[in-house]
N, C-alpha and C positions, 0 to 999 in steps of 0.2 A: 794316485787319483786315476781311476779307470772310467772311461766314458763309453756307453753306447749312445746312439742318436737320441733316444728318449731321455736318458739321464743327462746328456749334454744340454738339451733344450731346457730341461727343468732346472739344472744348475745355473744355466745362463740367466734364467729369469731371476733367480736369487741374487746373482751377481749384479744384475742391472738394478734391482731394488736396493741392493747394498750401496751401489754407487750414488744413489740419490738420498740415502739416509745415513748409512753407517759403512765403515770400511768393508771392502769385499771379503767374502769367505776365502778368496785366494790370496789374501794378504800373507797368510802363513807360508804359502808356496813361494811368493815373491821374496819374502823375507829370508827364506832359506837360501835363495840365490844371492841376494844382496849382501848377506852376512858372511858367506863363505863360498868358495868355488864349487858350484854345482856342476854335475857332469851328465854323462849319458845315462847312468843308472837313475838319476832323478828324472830325466826325460822319458825313459822307458816307463817308469811308474806313472808319470804325469799323463802320458798318452794311453796307458793301459795296454802296452804291447810288450812282447818278449823278444829277445835276440833271435830265438828260434822262429818267431813269426816273420821277422825281417828277412831272414835267410830263405824261408819258404817263398816269400813274395819275390825276392830277387831271383830265385831259381826259376819261378814261373815266368818272370819278365824276360828271361834269356832262353826260354824253351824253344823259340823259333830260330835261335842262332844269332841273336844280337851281339854286338861287340861290347856293350856297356849298358848298365842300368843304374838308376838311382831313385831313392825315395825321399820326398821332402814333406815332412810333417809340420803343420803350422797351427798354433792356437793363439789368436790375437784378441785383445780387448781394447776397444776404442771408446773414448769418452769426449764429449764436447759440451761446453757451456758458452752462451753468448749474452752480451749486454747490449741493450738498446734503450734509448729514452731514459737513461739513468738507472735502469734496473736490469738485473740478470733475469731474463724472461724466456730463455731457450735452453734446453738441455736434451741431450740424446746419448745413447750408448749402443754399441754394436759388438757382437761377438762372432768371430769367424773361426772355423775349425775344419780340418780335413788333411788329406795327403795327396800329393801329386806323384805319379809314377812315370818315369821317362826311360825309353830304350833308344839307344843309338845303334845304327847299322850303317857304317861308312859315314857319309855326311847327312844321312836321313834320320829324322827323329819321329818316334812314336810317343804319344802322350795321352794319359788319362788321369782323371782325379775323382775322388769320392769325398763327400762331406761326412765321412765316417771313418773309423779305423778298426772295424771288425775284420777278422782274418778273411772271411768269405768275400766281403766287398773289396778288400785290397787285392785278393787273388783274381777276382773278376776284372778289375781295372788293369792289373798287370798283364792279363791275357790280351786285353784290348791294345795296350801299348806295344806288346810283343809282336803284333802283326806287321809292324814296319819291316821286320826281317823275315826271310824265307830261306833259311839255310838248314840243311840236315844236321841234326845233333845239337845239343845244348851244352852250355858251359856249366861246370860243377860249381856249386855254391862255395863261397869263400868264408873263411873265418873273419869275423868282424872285430876290429880293434878301435878303441876310442882314440880320436884325435883331439887332445885337449886344447883349450884356448890358451895359446902361449902368451899373448898380450891382449888384455881386455881394454879396448879403447873407449868403452862407455860404461864403466863400473858405476852402479847406482848406489847412492847413500840411503835414500828413502824411496821405496817403490810407490807408484801412483795408486796402487790398490790400498795403501794405508791412509789415504785422506778421502773424505767425502766431499760432495758438491758444496755443502755449506762451509767447508774450509777453503774452497777455491774461490768462492764468490767475492770475498773482501778484496782480493787482488785485482779483479776486474773493476770493482767499484772505486778502488784507490786510483787506478789508471784513468778512469773516467773523470774523477774529480781533479786530478793533476792536469789533464788536458784542458779542461774548462778554466782552470786557474791561470793558465799561462797566457791566454789571449782573449780579450773581451769579444773578439769577432767569432769565436767558436760557437757554432750554431747547433751542432749535433755530433755525437760520438758513438761509434759502434766498436765493440771490442769482443774478442773471443779467445778462449783457451781450449786447446785440444791436446789430449795425451793418449798414447797407445803403448801397449806392452805386448810383445810377441815372444812366444816360446817356440823355438825351431829345433827339430830333430832331423838330422840328415844321415843317410847311409848310402853306400854304393857298392857295386860289384867288385871294386878294387879292395874292399875290406875296410873302408874308412867309415867311422861314425863320429858325429860331433853334436853337441848341444850348444845353442846360442840363445842368450836372453837379450832381446832388443827393445830398448825403450825409445820413445820419441815424444817430443813436446813442442807445441807451437803457441806463442802468444802474439796476437796481432791487434792493431788498433787503427781505425780509420777516423781521421779528423775532417770534419766538414765546417768550413767557415763561410760567413756571409758578410759582405761589405758593399754598401751603396748599390744594392740590388744584384750584385755579382756573387756567385757561389763557386768555391773551389774546394777540392778535396785531395787528400794524400794519405798514403798507407805506410805504416811501419810495422815490422815484425821481426821476431827472432825464433829460430828453430834449432833444437839440439837433441842429441841422444842423451838425455839426462832424466833423473828422477825429480822429486819435488823440490830438491835443493836449487833447481832452476829459478824458482819464484823468489826474487829478491826485490827490495825497495830500489836498489841501484838500477836494476833492469827496467822497472816501471818508470823511473825518472828518465832513463835513456830513451825509451820508446815514446813517452809523452813529448819530450823536447824535440825528438826527430820528426814526429808526425806534425807538430805545430810549425816547425821551421820549414818543412817541405811544402806545407799548404800555404803558408804566408807568402813565400817567394812567388807563388803562381799569380798573385794579384798584380804583380809588376811585369809578368812575363808576356811575350808576344810570340807569334809564329815568325820565324825568320824567312827570308827569301831562300828558295830551294836552289839546288844545283850541286855540282861537284866541287868539293873544297876540303881543306885539311880539317881533321877532327882530332881533338885531344880527348881521349877517353879518361874519365876520372877514375881514381882508385876504387876498388871494391866491386860494385855491381856491374862495371863494364866487363867483368869476366864473362858476361853473356856473349861477348864477341868470341871468346875462345870456345864456349859451349856450342853456339850455333854455327859460327863461321867455319870452325875446323874440328871441334871435338867429335861431332857425329861422324865426320868423314874419316876420323882415325879409328873408329870402331871396326874391328877386324872382319866382321861378317860382310860389311860393305866392300872391304878390300879383297877378301877371299873370292867374292862373286864379281870382282872387277867393276863394281858399281861406283865406288868412290873415286873422286878425282885424284886422290893420293895413292891409288893402287900400284903405280909404278915408281913411287917416289921414296921408298924405304932406303935409308942410308944415304940419301941425297940432301944437299943443302937446299932448304926451302925458304929461308928468311934470314934476317940480320943475325950475325954471330953472337949478339948480346942477348938473344931471346932463348929462354928455357921454359918449356911448358910441361907441367906435371899433372898427372891424374893420380890422386892419393886417397887410399882407403884407410890410412893409419893416423889421421889427425884426431886427437882426443876429443870426444864428445861431439864431433862434427856430424851434421845431418847426413852426409854421404859416406861416412866411414863404415867399414865392415870388419869384424873380427875374422870371420871366414865368409867367403862369398856363398852364393846359393848353389854352388857345385862342389863344395868341400875344399876350396883353395883359400889359403890364408890371405888376409888383407895385406896389400903391398903398396909401396910408393913407386910409381912408374914414370920415368922420363919419356914423354912422347917426342919432345923436341929438345935436343941438347946442343948448345952453342950453334943454333940455327939449322941443325941437321935432324931430319926425321929418323929417330932411333928405334921407335917401337909403335906398333898398333896396340889397341886395347882388346885383349883376348879372352874368350871363354874356352871351354875344353875342345869344342869342335874346330875352331880356327887355330888353336894352339897345335892340335894334331896335324892340321893341314900344313902349317908352316914348320912343323918339326921342332917346336919349342915348348917351354912350360907356359901354362896359362898365367896371365897377369893378375888374376883374381877379380876380373870384371864380369863374371857370369852372374847376372842379377835378374830377378823376376818380381812382378808386382805382388803375387801371392801364390799359394799352392795350386791355383787354378791355371797358371801359365807356365810355359817352359822358360828357362833362363836363356839369356842372350847377352852379347857384349853391351854393357852400359857404363856410362861415366859414373864417377863417385864424387870427389871434390877436385875440380879442374881449375888450375890457376897458372899464372905466369910468375916466375921468380923476379926478384928485384933487378933493375938495371943500374945505370951509373949516372943519371942526370936527375935534376929536380923538376917537379911539376912546373915551377915558375920559369925555368929555362925553356921548357917546351912551349909554354904559352907565349913567352917573349919572342919565340922564333916564328910565330904565325902572324902574317899580315892581316888576313881575313879568313875566318873560319868559325868553328863552334867548339865549345867545351861541353861534352855530354856527361851528365852527372847521375841522374836517376833513371833506371831502366825498368821495364815491366816484363815484356815477353818478346819472343822471337821465333823464327822458323828458318829452315834451310832446305834446299834441294840438294840431296846428297850427290847425285851424279854430276851436275854442273857446278856445284859448290856455291850457288847464289843464295844469299841470305837477306833477311830483313829483320829489324827489331825496333821496338817502340821506345822512344826517349820521352820520359815524362817531363823532365826539366833539365836545364843547363844554362849556358851563357853564350852570347856572341863573343868572339875574339876579334878585336879591332886594333890594329897597330900594336900587337903584342900585349894587349891588356883585356881582361874580362870586363865587358860593359853591360849591355842589356840582357836581363834574364829572358830565356826562351822556354817554350813548352810544347808538348804534344806534336812531336815530329817523328818521322820514320827515317832510319838510316839503312841504306841499301848498298850491297856490295857483293863481291865474290870472295869466298873464303881464302883460297890460296893467294889471290892478288892482294887482299887486305893484309894478310900475314906478311907478305913480301914487302908491302908498303909501310910497315911499321919502321920508322926511322929513329925513334927515340923511346927508351923505356925508363920509367922513373924509378926512384929509390924508395918509394912509399907504398910497398905492397900492403894490400888489405884484403881479407876474406869477407865476402858478403854472406852473413849467416841468416839470411831471410828464408822465406818459404819456397825456395826454388824446387820445382817438380818437373822432371823430364818425361816427355811422352815419346814413345816409339812403338810402332806396330800395335797400337791399341793398349799398350801397357804404360803405367806411370810408376816412376821410382823417385824417391827423394834424393836430391843432389845439392851441391853447393858450387859456387864459382867465385873467383877473385882474381885480381891482378893489380899491379901498380899502375899509375898513370902511364899512358902510352900515346904517342903521336902517330896517327895514320895519315900519310901525306895526302891521300885523296880518297874520299868516299862520297856517295851520292846522298844528299840531304833532301828529304821530301818536305819542303816548306811551302810557303805561298809563292804564286807566280810573280 
């Protein structure tokens, strides 16, 4: 399938129409990948480029003497439908297409992209990116060799291109009906289903080529309840790299029950008194503590530039010896998983902290070269319009050796934090804050009054060092976590077992 810009827009219109009425004309393309292992030849045909074209563009990218160059082709299809007031009444589709060209010269990066893949446009973009370097002589073009996907962590059974909107709608309607049936206080329900499919072709001046087929799907529901003039709401969602097999009755039941339970408890909840106190982090979504408090500070670009508070802590003990923190790109169907990252490095499982010792940063090619090691496969980008940089994938803490009940019983006065929404961190100082939607007071070793809408504030290294107990109930939160960094967004996940932090600042009532 070869595209110039005009043909692409024309075909895109057909695809969009197809998504609203009949399966996409690209169903045949997706099926060829879903049914058997497609590779670079498929991708070259899909983008309408030849191996000779790629070598010419790489050659021009290095004509000013750059050390390294890569090309990142992307063709993505995004679909969305939404339900409100009992009916599916919103739908949209978007198609994105283009190639990004990067040149590295030392630790400097030159970048250009085009929303087209004609040879002339790619050569123009390559010359723009090449200007980062200014060395006499250019590197010879290399022979390109396919790097096959050794392990596919998100093999699709049925591509999203094979079902139309009218086949998706009943799932949202069923979710809506289920939520209303669970509690008479339900006043309103909003639900949405979004799916995307990305075709990625990558090659670089080291002679590597790969093709990756990347699916993504999210189903979410917001439950709004009203009782005695009081209104509360809560949200539940799941997101995976899966095809249409994602949509099951079991999933709909799970989300309906979760959204109703989360909303119901808020009618009884109060804001606690603020101050410094012990906090038991519930299993699952409390993985945001890892993501915000320490995860970003472990990204190697911040450490290479001595911005991170952990820049001088590599191979040093930084927390309890029972703590192991992992960033993993190899969890099957996980939202943060990568078969191969956006720099041609295979997905990996990386121990950041092992037995309390900081054992690794999260590396892309630039930082790996700086430290004289291999990349950990954390080079990620939002799209072909941006350069890759070190980003988390699925970040979690492994199981400890105590029960959640033992942790709670050890706390005289504190809180149990259960449902989280978002957070942020100051990389240099390590200070963080995140929002707790709901939880419980802990009084004399027991969970008592439900609480809601509080902030937890702390310092990453200190909070990590203050974890005194780690539970044996590890759980991954497979919600719609999205990480923002330098203006780019990437899908991620986080998780952990319950953990007791001996002291954190809780922002509650005076």
